[in-house]
N, C-alpha and C positions, 0 to 999 in steps of 0.2 A: 758674258753670254747674252745674246739678243733675244727678244721676244720671238723672232721668227725661228731661231734655233730651237727654242722650247716647243714651238708649234710643230716643227718637223719631228721632234722626239716623240710627242704625244701621238701624232698621226702614225708614226712608224710603229709604235707599240700597239696601236689599235688594230692594225691590219685591215683598215677599212679603206675603200676607194671613194675619195671625195673629189668631185669635180665642181669647184665653185662656179666656174664659168660655163659649165655645161648643164645637162639635165639629168645627171645620173647620181643616185645615192644608193648605197647598199644597205638593205635592212636585215640581211640574214643574221648579222652579228648580235641581234637582240632577240633571237627566236626563242631563247630559253629552253632549248632542248636538252643540254647537258651542262651540269655545273662545272666550273673550272677550278682545279686545285690551286691553292695559293702558290705563287712562284715569286722568286726574287729576281731572276734574270730570264725574261721571255726568250724563247728560242723559235726560230723560223724554220719551217719545213718546206721542202720543195714541192710538196703535193699541192696542186692548185685546187680552187673551189669553183664550182660552176656559177655563172652569173649571167645576167642579161642586161641589155641597155635599151633605152628608149629615146626616141627623138620625136618631139611634138606628139607624144602620146602613142607612137607606133612601137610595137614590140620588135626587138632586135634579136639576132641569133645569139646563143650562148657564147661567152668568151672566157678563156681561162684567166685566172688571177693568180699567177705564180707567187705573188708576194703575200698572200693571205696566210695567217698563222693557222696551225692545226687546232683541233678541238672545236670544230663547228664554227670557226670564225670568231670565237669569243675573244674579247680584248682584255688583257690584264690591267690592273690598276697601276698607276705610275709608281716608280720607285721613290723613296724619300729623299734622294739626292740626285742632282743633275749630273750627267756624265762629265768626267773631266776631259778637258780639251775640246776643241771645236772641229767639226768635219772639214776635211781638206778637200780642195777641188779634185775632181777626177782627172787622171792623166790620159792623154791620147797616145797613139802609137809612138809619137816622137818623144814622149816623156814630158811634154809641156802641158800646163793646165788646160783642160777642155772648156769650151763655152757652155757645156750642158749643165743643167741644174745638179748640184752635188747631192748625194743621198745622205740623209741623216744617219748617225750612228745609233745602234740600239741602246736602250737605257742600261746604265751600269748597275751592278748589284747594290742592294741597300747596305750602307755602312752603319747607319744608326736608325733603326726603325722607330725609335721614340721621338725623333726630331720631326715635328710637324710644321716648323717655320724655318725657312732657309733664306738668308739674305745674300743678294748678289747685285752689284752695281750694273745697271742696264741703261742704255740711252733711252730717254723718254720718248714716247710715241707722239709725234706732232702731226696735226692735220695739214701742216704746210710742207711736210717732207716731199721732196721732189722724187719723181720716178727714177730709179737707177738707170744709169747709162748702159749702153751695150757692153761696156767693159766691166760692169758690176758683177760680183759673185752671186751665187744663188740665194744667199741670205739677205741680199739687198744692200750690203755694205760695199763701198768702193774698194777696188783692188789697186787703185793708184795711190801715190803718195801725196795727193792734194790735201790741203788742210780741210778739216770738217767745218761745216757752216757754224757760225756762232749762234744760230738759232737752236741748234740741237743741244739741249741741256742734259746733264747727267743726273739721273734720278735713281735713288736706291729702291730697288724692287724686292719685296719679300714674297716668298712662295708659301702659302698657307694651305694646309691640308685638313679638311674637316672629315671626321670619321664616324662610321656606324658604331653601335655598341659592340659589334664583333671585332672592332679595330680596323676593319677594311676601310680604305679611303672612299669617302663619299663625294667630296668636292675638292678639287685642286684649283686654287686661284692665285693670281698674282695681284699684289696690292702695292700701293705707294702712298706717300703722305702729301696732302695738298699744302697750300701756303699757310694754313692755320694748324697744321700738324695732324689733321684728321686722316685716317686711313680710308682709301677708296680703291675699288677694283681698278686695276690698270695692267692690262696684258691678257694672256690666255686664261680662260675660265672653262673648266671641264668637270662634268658630273659623271659618276659611275654608279652602277648598282652594287649590291652586296657581294655579287659573284665576280666583281672586277671588270664587268663589261661596260664600255662607254655608252652613256645614255645621250650625250650631246654636249654642245658647248660652242664657244665663239670667243670673241675678243672684246675687252673693255678698253676704253680710253678715258682716263680721268673720271671714272665712275659711271660712264655711259656706254651702253652697248653700241658697237659700231660694226658695219660690214656684215659679212655672211655668218650666219649661225645655223647649226644643224641639230636635229633631234631624231633619235631612233626609238620607236615605240615598241615595247615588248607586247606579246600577244595579250589581248584584253585591255591594253592601255588606250586611252583616248576615246571619250564618249562619242565623238563625231564619226568614228569609224564603224560604229554599230548602226549608223543610219543607212537609208536606202541608196544614197549616192556612192557608197563604198562596198556594198554587199557583194558585188560581182568581182571584186579585186581580192588578191591573196595577201593576207597579213603575214608578218608584221609590216608596219608602214614606217616611212621615213619622211621628214620634213626639212625644207631648206627655206630660210627667210633672210631678209636683208634689213638691217637697222641703220638709222641715221639719228644721232643724238638721242638714243634710248627709245626711239619710236619706230614701229614698223614703217618702212619706207622703201618700196620696191616690190618684188614678187615674193609671195609665200606659195611654195609648191609642195605637193604631196606625191610620193611614189609608193608603189607596193613592193612586195618581196621580189617581184620579177622586173623591177625598175620601170614599170609602166606608169606613165603620168596619170594620176587620178584627178587632180584638180590644180588650179593655179589662180591666184587672186593678186590684184595690184593694189598697193597701199600708198598713201601719201600722208605723212605726219600723223601716223597712227590710225588713220581712217581709210576704209575702202575707197579707192579712187581709180577709176578705169574699168577694165574688164575683169569679171570673175567668171571662170569657166570650169565646168565639171566634164569629165570624159567617160566614155564607155571603154571597156578593156580593149576593144578593137581600135582605139585611138580617135574615134569620131566624137564630136561634141555632143554632150547630153543636155547641158543647160548652159545658157550664157546670160549674164546680167551686167548692165552698165551702171556704174556708180559715179557719183560726183560729190566730193566732200562728205562722205559717209552716208549719203542718201541715194536711193535708187533713182536714176535720172536717165531715162532712155527705155530700151526694150528689155523685156525678160522673155526669152524664147526657150521652149523645151523641144527637143528633137527625139525622134525614134532612133533605134540602132541603125536603121537604113538611111539616116540623115534627113528624114521628112519632118516638117514642122508639125508638132502635136498641139502646141498652144503658144500663143503670143499675146503678151500684155504690154501696155505702154505706161510709163511712169513719168511724172513731171515734178521735179523737186521733191521726191519722196511720196508723192500722191499718185495713187493708181488711177489710170484713165481706162474706163471699161464701158461697154455697152450695157445699159440698164433698160429693162422692159417692165411695163406696167400692164396689167390685164384686167379686162372687164370680167372675164370668165376664162376657164381653160380653152386654149386655142382661139381666143378672141382678144386681140391686142387693143389696149387703150392708148399707149404711148411707148415710144422707143427712141433712145438716143444715147449719146456719149455723156458719161458722168465722171467728173473729177472728184474722187472721194476724198473726204477729210484726211489730212495727214495724220498718220499714226505716230504717237509718241513712243519711242522704242528705247530700250536699254540693251546695249550690245556688249557681248563679252567675247573678244577675239583673243583667247588664251592659247596661243600656238604651242607653248611648251607642254601643256597638259592635254592638247588635242581636243579643245572645246571651242565650238562656235555656237553661241546661244544668243538669240534675239527675242526679247520679251516685250510685248506690247503692253504699255502701262496706261494708255489713254488715247484720246483723239484731240486734235487741234483744229478748230474751225468746223465748217459744215460742208456737206456734199454740194457740188455746183455742176450745173449743166455746162458742158464744154465741148462743142462740136455740133454736128447735125442732129436735129430732133424732128420727129413726126408724131402727130396725134391723129386718131381716127374716131369717127362717129361709131355708135353701136352697130349700125348697119354695115360697117366695114369701109364706108366712104371716108376718104382723107379729110381731116378737119383743119389741120394747120401744119405748116412746114417752114423751118428756118434754122439759122445757125446761132450758137451762143458762144461767148468767150467769158468763162468764169461767171456764169449766170447772166451776163449782159447780152441782150440781143444785138446781132451785127448782121449787116447785109440784108438781102431781100427776104421778106416774110409774106406768106400767102395764107389766107383762110378760105374755107369752102363751106357751103351749106350742106346739109345731109343729102340733098338731092344732086350734089355734084356741082352746083352753080357756084362760081367764084363770089366770095363775100367781101374780101378786103385784100388790098395789096399795097405794100409800101416798103421802105428801106430804113434801116437803123444804122447808126454809127456810134460806137461806144455806149450803147444802151439808150440813145436818144433818136427820135424820129428825125429824118432828114429827107428833103426833096418831096416829090409828089406822093400823096396818099389818095387812093380811090376806093369808095365803097359801092356795092351794087345791091339792088333789091333781089329778092329770091327769084323773081321772074327774069332776071338778067338785065333789067333796066338800071342804068347808073343812078346811084342814090346821092353821093356827095363826093366832091373833089376839091383839093386844096394842097398847099405846100407847107412844109415845116422848115425852120432854120434852127438847128441845135435844140430840137424838142419844142419849139414854140411855133404856133401858126403864124404865117406871114402872107401878105398880099391878099389876093382875091380868093374867096371860098364860095362855092355854089352848091345848093341842095335842090334835088328834083324829087318829084312825087313818083309813085310806082308806074304812072302812065306817062312819065317823061316831061311833065310841066315843071318850070322853075318855081320853086316854093320860096326860096330865100337866097339872098346874096350878102355875104359879109366881107368887109374890108378891114385889113389889119395894117396899122402904121409900123414904121421901122422900130418903134419902141415896144411893139407887141400889143398896143391898145386897139381894141376892136370898135369899129363904127358899124352900127346896124342899120339896115334899110328895110322898110316894110314892103311887102309884096302881096298883091291881091287882098289887101285889107287885113292881113294877119298882124297881130301885135308883134312888137320887137322882141327878139329873143333875150333871155336873161344871160348874165355873164357867167356861164357855166360850161365846162367841157371836161372830158376825161379820156385817157388814152385807152387803146385796146388792152384787154386784160390777158396778159401772156401767161399768168399763173393758171387761170381757168381755161385758157386757150381761146375761148370764144370772144371775138371783139365786141365792143359796145355798139349797139345798133344806132344808126343815125336817124332819130325820130323827129320830134317836133323841135329839137335843139341841135345845134352843132355838137358833135362828139368827136373826140380824138383818142 
C-alpha cells in the first residue's frame, strides 16, 4: 500500500473538502457542536452540508457537499488496520478503466483495537520522483508494465497510533528507519481530538515536513484569532501552509467558517518574505506589509473597508522611516523631517499549528538617523535651514537663512562632505565670503568681503590643501583655523575675522 493510498483513506474518512491548489478549506468539522459516538466503520449519508467558497477573499454562493458525513461534519478517528486491497480504477460505459481519479475505499472495521503499530512495505518517498505520465493511475503509480526506476528503494513503513488516556487515537503517523536504524516520521501524519475529529496534518519525508499541511481550529483555539484582524470573521478557522525541508516556505493562509480568506503571508526558509496581507470580510485588503528575509522592508499600508488609505509607513531593512517633528511650543515648529529609527531587535514566534503570531521587541540596534528632507525654523516662523540627509550624512543642496529672511549660506554636500562652491552673505544681503571645496577641503581662491562690500582678505589653497595667506589693507595674516557649518545646531558658523567653513 502506498502513502497516497493512505492519504486518500484518511481524507475520505474525514469528510472534509481540501483543495491544496485552491483557496478553500472547510472549518465546520471542528465546530465542537456535537460529540461523535465511537464508531468502528464510518458510514456516509447522502444528506449534504452547506458550505461556501472564496476566491481572493470574496464570498461565494453556498454549494452542496454531498460527500460530507453526518453528525455535523465530524470526522471519526482512523481504524487500527488499513483496508485490505487497493482501490480499483473506475470503469466507463465501455467497461474499460477511466482516466478519472479513483475514489478511495472507506476504512475497514477494526480487527484488533489493541494494535497501535502496523508494518507494511511501502515505496520510499523520493524528492526525485518524476511526475506521473498521463497514463498513470490516480495513486501516482504507473499502469504500464515498464520497470520501476532503480532510484525507488523499498522502505518498511510502520503506522504508529498515539492515544489519549480515553484510548481514542490522538496521532496517527507513519515512520521508517534511517540508515542508522533511527525511527523518523515518513509519510502521512494526522492528529485528532478526543472526539475523533481531525485537527490537521500533512506529510513527512525522512523526518522533515514537506508540502501542504492543514490545521482546523476549534472554537477558542488560536490566540491570534482573538485579535482585531479576525474579529469580524466567523470562527472556527482553518489554516493551510506549505513546508520545504521542515521550514515554512510558501503561503500560510487563514480561512473562516464561511471559507472567506482572512489573511495570507508569504514565507521563505522559515521567515516572512514577500507580501503579508489581512482582509476585511468583504474581500478588500485591510493591511499589507512587505517583508524581506524576516524584516519589514517596504511599505506598511492600512486601508479602510472602502479601500481608502488610512495610514502608510515606510521601512528600510527593518527600520521604520517616518516624519519626526520637534516643537518650540505647541503649534510652533522647530524642525521637521524624515527619521530612520533604530532597528528594533525582535523575537518572533510563527507558530502556525497553535495559531500564534507573536513579535516581542527585546531592544534596539543603533541610533535614530535623519534620512530624507529636513527643515528648521526660527522662533519667528522664518525658515532657518533646509536640506537632505542620507543616514545622517548631508547630501545635495543646503541653504541657511537669517531670522529676517535674508539668505545666510548656500552650498552642496556629497556623502557628508562639502563639494563645489559655498557662499556666505551678511545679514544686509551683501556677499560675505565665497570659495570652493573638493571632498570637504578648501581649494583654489577664497575671498572675504566686509558688510559694505570691500575686499577684506583673499586666500589661496594649493592642490595639497596648504593655504597661502595674503595681507589686505594692512590687516595681519589669518591663523590656520577653519570650521564647517554646524548642521547639528543648524546655524552655520559666521565668517568673521577668519575664514570659516
